C-alpha positions in Angstrom: -53.7 20.2 -10.5 -49.8 20.2 -11.0 -49.9 24.0 -11.4 -52.0 24.5 -9.0 -50.0 22.8 -6.5 -46.6 24.6 -7.9 -48.4 28.2 -7.3 -49.3 27.1 -3.8 -45.6 25.8 -3.2 -44.5 29.1 -4.5 -46.5 31.4 -2.3 -45.6 29.7 0.6 -41.6 29.0 0.2 -40.4 30.7 -2.9 -36.8 29.0 -2.4 -38.1 25.6 -2.4 -40.4 25.5 -5.7 -37.2 27.2 -7.4 -35.1 24.5 -6.4 -37.4 21.8 -7.3 -38.1 23.7 -10.7 -34.2 24.1 -11.3 -33.9 20.1 -10.7 -36.7 19.0 -12.7 -35.0 21.1 -15.4 -31.5 19.6 -15.0 -33.0 16.0 -14.9 -35.2 17.0 -18.4 -32.2 18.0 -20.0 -30.1 14.8 -19.1 -32.9 12.6 -20.3 -32.9 14.4 -23.5 -29.3 14.8 -24.0 -29.3 11.0 -23.6 -32.2 10.0 -25.7 -30.1 12.1 -28.7 -26.9 9.9 -27.7 -25.1 12.9 -26.2 -24.5 10.8 -23.1 -25.2 11.8 -19.3 -23.4 14.9 -18.0 -20.6 13.9 -16.1 -22.0 15.9 -12.8 -24.9 13.4 -12.5 -22.5 10.4 -13.0 -21.1 8.3 -10.1 -17.4 7.7 -10.5 -18.2 3.7 -10.6 -20.3 4.4 -13.7 -17.5 6.4 -15.5 -14.9 4.0 -14.8 -17.1 1.0 -15.7 -16.7 1.6 -19.7 -12.7 1.8 -19.1 -10.7 -1.1 -20.2 -7.3 -1.2 -19.2 -5.5 -2.5 -22.1 -3.2 -5.5 -21.7 0.4 -5.5 -23.3 0.9 -9.0 -24.8 4.3 -10.3 -23.8 6.6 -13.5 -24.2 9.1 -14.7 -21.4 12.9 -14.8 -22.4 15.6 -16.8 -20.1 17.8 -14.3 -19.0 21.6 -16.2 -18.7 23.0 -12.8 -16.9 22.8 -11.4 -13.2 24.8 -8.5 -12.0 24.4 -7.2 -8.4 26.9 -4.8 -6.8 28.2 -4.4 -3.4 27.3 -0.7 -3.0 29.1 -0.2 0.7 32.2 -1.2 -0.4 32.9 0.0 -3.6 34.6 3.1 -4.7 37.1 4.3 -7.5 40.0 4.0 -5.0 39.2 0.9 -3.5 37.5 -0.6 -6.3 33.8 -1.8 -7.2 32.7 -5.3 -5.7 30.4 -6.9 -8.3 28.2 -10.2 -7.9 27.6 -11.9 -11.1 25.8 -15.2 -11.3 25.4 -16.8 -14.9 23.8 -19.6 -16.2 26.7 -20.3 -18.3 30.0 -19.4 -18.2 30.8 -16.0 -19.0 33.2 -13.1 -19.4 32.9 -10.0 -17.5 34.5 -7.2 -18.8 35.1 -3.9 -16.9 35.6 -0.5 -18.6 36.5 2.3 -16.7 36.0 6.0 -17.8 33.9 4.8 -21.3 32.8 7.8 -22.8 29.0 9.0 -22.5 28.9 9.3 -26.0 31.0 6.2 -27.1 28.6 4.2 -25.1 25.3 5.6 -26.3 26.9 4.9 -30.1 27.8 1.3 -29.0 23.7 0.8 -28.4 22.6 2.5 -31.6 25.3 0.5 -33.8 23.8 -2.5 -32.0 20.3 -1.8 -33.0 21.2 -0.7 -36.7 23.7 -2.7 -37.8 26.8 -4.0 -35.5 25.9 -6.5 -33.1 27.6 -6.7 -29.9 28.0 -10.1 -28.5 31.9 -10.2 -27.3 33.8 -7.7 -25.6 35.9 -7.1 -28.6 32.8 -6.0 -30.7 31.8 -3.8 -27.8 35.5 -1.9 -27.8 35.0 -1.4 -31.5 31.8 0.0 -31.2 32.9 2.3 -28.4 35.6 3.2 -30.6 38.2 2.0 -27.8 37.4 5.3 -26.0 37.8 4.2 -22.4 40.8 4.5 -20.1 41.4 1.1 -18.7 39.7 -2.4 -19.1 39.9 -5.7 -17.2 38.1 -8.8 -18.1 37.2 -12.0 -15.5 36.0 -15.4 -16.4 33.0 -16.3 -14.7 32.2 -20.0 -14.3 28.5 -21.3 -14.7 26.8 -20.8 -11.6 30.0 -19.2 -9.7 29.0 -16.6 -7.2 32.1 -15.4 -6.2 32.5 -11.9 -5.4 34.8 -9.9 -8.3 36.5 -7.0 -7.3 37.2 -4.6 -10.4 40.1 -2.4 -9.6 42.0 0.5 -11.8 45.8 -0.8 -12.1 48.5 0.0 -9.3 49.4 3.7 -9.7 46.9 5.1 -11.9 46.4 8.8 -12.0 42.5 8.2 -12.2 41.1 9.5 -8.8 37.8 10.8 -10.1 35.7 11.5 -13.0 35.1 15.2 -12.6 32.4 17.2 -11.9 29.0 17.2 -13.2 27.7 16.7 -15.8 30.4 14.0 -16.6 31.4 13.3 -20.1 32.5 9.6 -18.9 30.8 7.1 -16.9 33.1 5.8 -13.9 32.5 2.1 -14.8 30.6 -0.2 -17.5 30.6 -3.9 -17.0 29.6 -6.2 -19.8 28.3 -9.6 -19.4 28.9 -11.8 -22.5 29.0 -15.6 -23.0 32.3 -17.2 -22.9 31.3 -20.0 -25.4 30.2 -19.5 -29.0 27.7 -22.7 -28.9 25.9 -20.6 -26.3 25.3 -17.3 -28.0 23.2 -19.7 -30.4 21.1 -21.0 -27.6 20.1 -17.5 -25.9 18.2 -14.7 -27.4 20.1 -12.5 -25.0 23.7 -12.5 -26.0 25.0 -9.8 -23.8 24.2 -7.2 -20.5 25.6 -4.1 -20.3 25.5 -2.3 -16.9 26.4 1.3 -16.0 27.6 1.5 -12.6 28.4 4.7 -10.8 31.6 4.5 -8.2 32.1 7.1 -5.5 35.3 9.3 -5.6 36.1 12.5 -4.1 34.4 14.7 -6.4 30.9 12.9 -6.4 30.5 11.0 -3.2 27.2 9.2 -4.0 26.9 5.6 -2.9 27.9 3.3 -5.8 25.3 1.9 -7.5 24.0 0.5 -10.8 22.5 3.2 -12.8 21.3 1.4 -15.9 21.2 -2.2 -17.2 20.7 -2.9 -20.6 20.2 -6.4 -22.4 21.5 -7.2 -26.0 19.5 -9.7 -28.4 21.2 -11.5 -31.0 18.1 -10.0 -33.2 19.4 -6.6 -32.6 17.3 -5.2 -29.7 18.5 -3.1 -27.0 16.3 -3.7 -24.1 16.1 -1.7 -20.5 15.9 -3.5 -17.5 13.8 -2.6 -14.9 13.0 -3.9 -11.5 9.5 -5.1 -10.3 8.2 -3.7 -7.0 6.9 -6.5 -5.2 6.1 -7.0 -1.2 9.2 -6.8 1.0 8.3 -10.3 2.4 9.0 -11.8 -1.2 11.8 -10.1 -2.9 12.6 -10.4 -6.7 15.9 -12.8 -7.2 17.8 -11.8 -10.1 19.1 -15.1 -10.2 17.9 -17.9 -12.5 15.2 -14.9 -13.5 12.9 -14.9 -16.9 12.2 -11.9 -18.5 9.1 -10.7 -20.0 8.8 -8.9 -23.2 6.5 -7.4 -25.9 5.3 -10.0 -28.3 7.0 -9.5 -32.1 3.7 -8.7 -33.4 2.7 -5.8 -31.5 6.6 -4.6 -31.7 6.6 -4.3 -35.0 3.3 -2.2 -35.0 5.2 -0.1 -32.6 8.3 0.2 -34.4 7.9 4.1 -34.9 7.5 4.7 -31.2 11.0 5.6 -29.5 11.9 2.6 -27.8 10.2 -0.3 -26.5 10.8 -0.8 -23.0 9.1 -2.3 -20.2 10.9 -5.3 -18.8 11.0 -6.8 -15.8 13.2 -9.3 -13.7 10.7 -12.3 -12.5 11.5 -14.2 -9.6 10.9 -18.1 -10.7 8.7 -19.7 -8.2 7.2 -22.7 -7.2 3.7 -23.4 -6.4 2.8 -23.7 -2.8 5.2 -22.3 -0.5 6.5 -19.5 -2.7 3.0 -18.1 -3.6 2.2 -14.5 -3.4 -1.3 -13.4 -2.8 -3.0 -10.4 -4.0 -3.0 -7.7 -1.8 -6.8 -6.7 -2.7 -8.6 -10.1 -2.4 -5.7 -12.2 -0.2 -7.3 -15.5 -2.4 -5.5 -15.7 -5.6 -1.9 -15.4 -6.7 -0.2 -12.0 -7.7 -0.1 -12.4 -11.5 -0.2 -9.0 -12.9 2.3 -6.2 -13.1 0.8 -2.7 -13.4 2.2 0.0 -15.7 3.8 2.6 -15.5 4.7 2.0 -11.7 5.5 -1.6 -12.2 4.3 -2.7 -9.1 3.3 -6.4 -8.9 0.2 -6.9 -6.3 -3.0 -8.1 -7.9 -4.4 -11.2 -9.7 -5.5 -11.3 -12.8 -9.6 -10.7 -11.7 -8.7 -8.1 -9.2 -6.5 -6.4 -12.4 -9.4 -6.0 -14.0 -11.5 -3.8 -11.6 -8.7 -1.7 -10.5 -7.7 1.7 -12.6 -5.2 2.8 -9.7 -2.7 1.0 -8.2 -3.6 0.1 -4.9 0.3 0.4 -3.6 1.2 4.1 -5.0 -2.2 5.3 -6.4 -0.8 5.9 -10.1 -3.1 5.8 -12.8 -2.8 2.5 -14.6 -2.5 2.8 -18.3 -1.8 -0.5 -19.2 -0.7 -4.1 -17.6 0.6 -7.9 -18.4 0.7 -11.2 -17.0 3.6 -12.7 -15.3 2.4 -16.2 -16.1 -0.3 -17.3 -18.7 -0.7 -20.3 -17.1 -2.2 -18.6 -14.3 -4.5 -16.9 -17.0 -5.2 -19.8 -19.1 -6.5 -21.3 -15.7 -8.5 -18.6 -14.8 -10.2 -18.6 -18.2 -10.9 -22.1 -18.3 -12.6 -21.8 -14.9 -14.9 -19.2 -15.7 -15.9 -21.2 -19.1 -16.7 -24.2 -17.1 -18.9 -22.2 -14.4 
């Protein structure tokens, strides 16, 4: 019966019959391949079916208190007029400013801290860079004091600029360290190093902080990076906590080039300071997406998105800002 139908269909409309036969052939091949475990061809899969089998890996993190915060007043900072810095520390600290520190000496100091030589004081930093800088000044910063500090070159200094690009010296390196020895026993993070560009006649780019590194008592060097959030809820660098990889996972990744994703996270109270997920608008934001570092999703929505809803970057992994939020969600699911 089917043969007669196909013959009649071919005689009347050859084009339609060829299309029907081709479609039947493709479906048959797909069924056979899936039966023998080869999977359905991608052309027959929807994007939702393909993504449903993927699972975004979750990076295990631990929260560590950061006693240091440093910001720069870019508008009023330059080599000739001085660099205006705004430090804010949870304990009494020392702010040491090093003008013209060599790039090689600085990188050597970071490597030495990781390998053998721990840096927690200005004297130790100077030894690590082999005193290869042009001028240094140290300020005492009282706990909680937010007074602006102007770091200037001495009067009559011959330093007017730091040459053309590429430069062999950083214009300014700012080191924040704990002033009291007993405080170094309390905090895991014992120093913060900031590489600062200061505008001069040769390179007029606005003064800014280029890099920030946190040095721990265990010999780790972490690259401090800011999380990107809504403009209505800016991230505060004050009284902040940092999120690091769990020690167990770090040991498994010792052969990788560097550990790295650290973010500054605002401590916010429940209630008025809550930020809602940009997708569901129902739960609070609790996930940081990597590598773009956008912080815009709750735990539930983060499991369903494989592209950042803010910039459309593919999400390779994510981590939670607060484990309390995740534990509460897990308990709610168990109860249901």
